[in-house]
C-alpha positions in Angstrom: 0.0 0.0 0.0 2.0 3.0 1.2 5.5 2.9 2.5 5.7 6.0 4.7 3.5 8.7 6.1 5.0 11.1 3.5 3.7 8.8 0.7 0.2 8.9 2.2 0.3 12.7 2.5 1.5 13.1 -1.1 -1.3 10.7 -2.3 -3.9 12.7 -0.3 -2.7 16.0 -1.8 -3.2 14.6 -5.3 -6.9 14.1 -4.8 -8.5 17.4 -5.9 -12.0 18.4 -5.1 -14.1 20.7 -7.1 -15.5 24.0 -5.8 -19.0 22.5 -5.9 -17.9 19.7 -3.6 -16.3 22.2 -1.2 -19.5 24.3 -1.1 -21.6 21.2 -0.6 -19.4 20.0 2.2 -19.5 23.4 4.0 -23.2 23.6 3.6 -23.7 20.2 5.2 -21.4 21.2 8.1 -23.4 24.4 8.6 -26.7 22.6 8.5 -25.6 19.9 11.0 -24.2 22.6 13.3 -27.4 24.6 13.1 -29.5 21.6 13.8 -27.4 20.6 16.8 -27.5 24.1 18.4 -31.3 24.3 17.7 -31.7 20.9 19.3 -29.7 22.0 22.4 -31.8 25.2 22.6 -35.1 23.5 22.3 -34.3 20.4 24.4 -34.9 22.1 27.8 -38.3 23.5 26.7 -39.5 20.1 25.6 -38.5 18.3 28.8 
């Protein structure tokens, strides 16, 4: 597979992502974060 950590890092750097994939990833992160905080905010009122 890979010989060293440096080989793994180089292989990871070769994988490029498109701007659409980056935007989608950040949108999902923001959505999950917003849902978590909303859940923490509403949880005491539901209990």
